[in-house]
C-alpha positions in Angstrom: -35.8 97.0 -18.9 -39.2 96.0 -17.8 -39.5 95.0 -14.2 -42.5 94.4 -11.9 -43.8 97.6 -10.4 -43.3 96.5 -6.8 -44.1 98.7 -3.9 -42.9 102.3 -4.4 -40.6 103.1 -1.4 -39.5 106.5 -2.6 -39.5 108.1 -6.1 -38.0 111.2 -7.6 -35.1 111.5 -5.2 -32.9 114.3 -6.5 -29.5 113.0 -7.3 -27.8 116.4 -6.8 -28.3 116.2 -3.0 -28.0 112.5 -2.5 -25.2 110.6 -0.8 -25.4 107.7 -3.3 -22.7 105.5 -1.6 -24.6 106.1 1.7 -27.9 105.1 0.1 -26.3 101.8 -1.0 -24.9 101.1 2.5 -28.3 101.8 4.0 -30.1 99.5 1.6 -27.6 96.8 2.5 -27.9 97.4 6.2 -31.7 97.3 6.0 -31.6 94.0 4.0 -33.6 95.6 1.2 -35.2 93.4 -1.5 -36.2 95.1 -4.6 -34.5 97.5 -7.1 -33.1 100.9 -7.4 -33.5 102.9 -10.6 -31.2 105.8 -11.5 -32.2 108.0 -14.4 -29.7 110.7 -15.6 -29.2 113.0 -18.5 -26.0 112.0 -20.2 -24.3 113.9 -23.0 -26.3 112.0 -25.6 -29.7 111.8 -23.8 -31.3 109.8 -21.1 -29.6 106.9 -19.4 -31.1 104.5 -16.9 -29.4 102.2 -14.5 -31.0 99.5 -12.3 -29.5 97.7 -9.4 -31.4 94.7 -8.0 -31.1 93.7 -4.4 -31.9 90.5 -2.6 -31.9 90.8 1.2 -29.4 93.7 1.2 -27.0 92.2 -1.4 -26.6 93.5 -4.9 -27.3 90.5 -7.2 -27.9 92.1 -10.6 -27.8 95.3 -12.7 -28.6 96.7 -16.1 -27.8 100.0 -17.8 -29.6 101.4 -20.8 -28.7 104.3 -23.2 -32.2 105.2 -24.4 -31.1 107.3 -27.3 -28.8 104.6 -28.7 -31.2 101.7 -27.8 -28.3 99.9 -26.1 -28.9 97.8 -23.0 -26.0 96.4 -21.0 -26.0 93.8 -18.3 -24.1 92.7 -15.2 -20.4 93.6 -15.1 -20.7 95.8 -18.2 -23.6 97.8 -16.5 -22.3 98.2 -13.0 -19.5 100.8 -13.6 -22.0 102.8 -15.7 -24.4 102.9 -12.8 -21.5 104.1 -10.6 -20.8 106.8 -13.2 -24.4 107.8 -13.4 -24.4 108.3 -9.6 -22.0 111.2 -10.1 -24.2 113.0 -12.6 -25.4 116.5 -11.6 -29.0 116.0 -12.9 -30.9 112.9 -12.3 -33.4 111.0 -10.1 -33.4 107.8 -8.1 -36.5 105.6 -7.4 -36.7 102.7 -5.0 -39.1 99.8 -5.4 -39.6 96.9 -3.0 -40.3 93.4 -4.3 -41.0 90.0 -2.8 -38.0 87.7 -2.8 -39.8 85.4 -5.3 -40.1 88.3 -7.7 -36.4 89.0 -7.5 -35.6 85.3 -8.1 -37.9 85.3 -11.2 -36.2 88.4 -12.6 -32.8 86.9 -12.3 -33.9 83.5 -13.5 -35.3 84.9 -16.7 -32.4 87.4 -17.2 -29.3 85.6 -16.1 -27.1 88.0 -18.1 -27.9 90.7 -15.6 -26.5 88.7 -12.6 -23.6 90.5 -11.0 -22.2 90.2 -7.5 -19.9 93.1 -6.9 -16.6 92.9 -5.0 -15.4 95.6 -2.7 -13.2 96.9 -5.5 -16.3 97.3 -7.7 -18.1 99.2 -4.9 -15.2 101.7 -4.7 -16.1 103.0 -8.1 -19.0 104.8 -6.4 -16.4 107.1 -4.9 -15.9 109.0 -8.2 -17.0 112.6 -8.2 -17.4 113.6 -11.9 -19.7 112.1 -14.5 -17.8 110.8 -17.5 -19.1 110.6 -21.1 -16.4 107.9 -21.7 -18.9 105.1 -21.3 -21.3 106.5 -23.8 -18.5 107.0 -26.3 -17.7 103.3 -25.9 -21.2 102.1 -26.9 -21.3 104.5 -29.8 -18.3 102.8 -31.3 -19.9 99.4 -31.1 -23.0 99.9 -33.2 -24.3 96.6 -34.6 -23.5 95.8 -38.2 -26.6 96.1 -40.4 -27.8 93.1 -42.4 -26.6 94.3 -45.8 -23.0 94.9 -44.6 -22.9 91.6 -42.7 -24.0 89.7 -45.7 -21.4 91.4 -47.9 -18.6 90.8 -45.3 -19.5 87.1 -45.2 -19.8 87.1 -49.0 -23.4 85.9 -48.7 -25.1 88.7 -50.5 -24.7 87.1 -53.9 -25.9 83.7 -52.5 -29.1 85.3 -51.1 -30.1 86.8 -54.5 -29.2 83.6 -56.4 -31.3 81.5 -54.0 -34.3 83.6 -54.8 -33.6 83.4 -58.6 -33.5 79.6 -58.4 -36.9 79.1 -56.8 -39.1 76.6 -58.6 -41.7 78.2 -60.8 -44.6 77.2 -58.6 -43.4 79.2 -55.6 -42.0 82.2 -57.4 -44.0 85.3 -56.3 -45.6 83.6 -53.3 -45.1 84.8 -49.7 -43.7 82.5 -47.0 -47.2 81.7 -45.6 -48.4 80.6 -49.1 -45.3 78.5 -49.7 -45.8 76.7 -46.3 -49.5 76.1 -47.1 -48.6 74.6 -50.4 -46.0 72.3 -48.8 -48.5 71.1 -46.2 -51.1 70.4 -48.9 -48.5 68.1 -50.5 
C-alpha cells in the first residue's frame, strides 16, 4: 500500500524486543496521528501490516502478503497485524502525518476503515505467530479469466463474437475500429 512518507518518528524497531501492545497503548496515550508499519517474515515470504491512527485512535488498517500479491483491508487485515506482532523476526516503523493527510488516505481508501473494539485489541495478547492466516489467502486465489469464462459458459460466445465480425473490421485492433467508427 502506498502512503505519504510523513515524518519518520522511528524506523527499524526490532520486533523481537518490542512490547507491541505497550507501543499501541503509548501511541493512543500520546494522541498519535500517522501510521505504524510492521514488516515480518512469514512462512511464505514477507508480510506487511499497516495501522493508521488519528489523534490516538486506530481508524484503519491493511495487510499485504507480498509473495502472493494479496492485500487485505479493515476487519480482514486487523487480526493479521495482531498475528504479525507475535513474529520472532520483523521490524516496525512509525510515521507521523498531518490530520488532513490521514483523512485523505481514508477518504480514498474507505475499504481500509476499521475501528477496533476492545475484543479486537485483545488479539494482541497472543504469543505465537500462526501461519493459519497465510494458508487462508492461499486457498482463495482469484479465478483466472479462462476458467471464469468456461464456468459461466461464455468461452464459446467470446470466440463466436470474434468470428462474426463484419469483414471491414476483421484484423483491425481496437484503436483502428474506434477510429473507423468516428470517421463514419
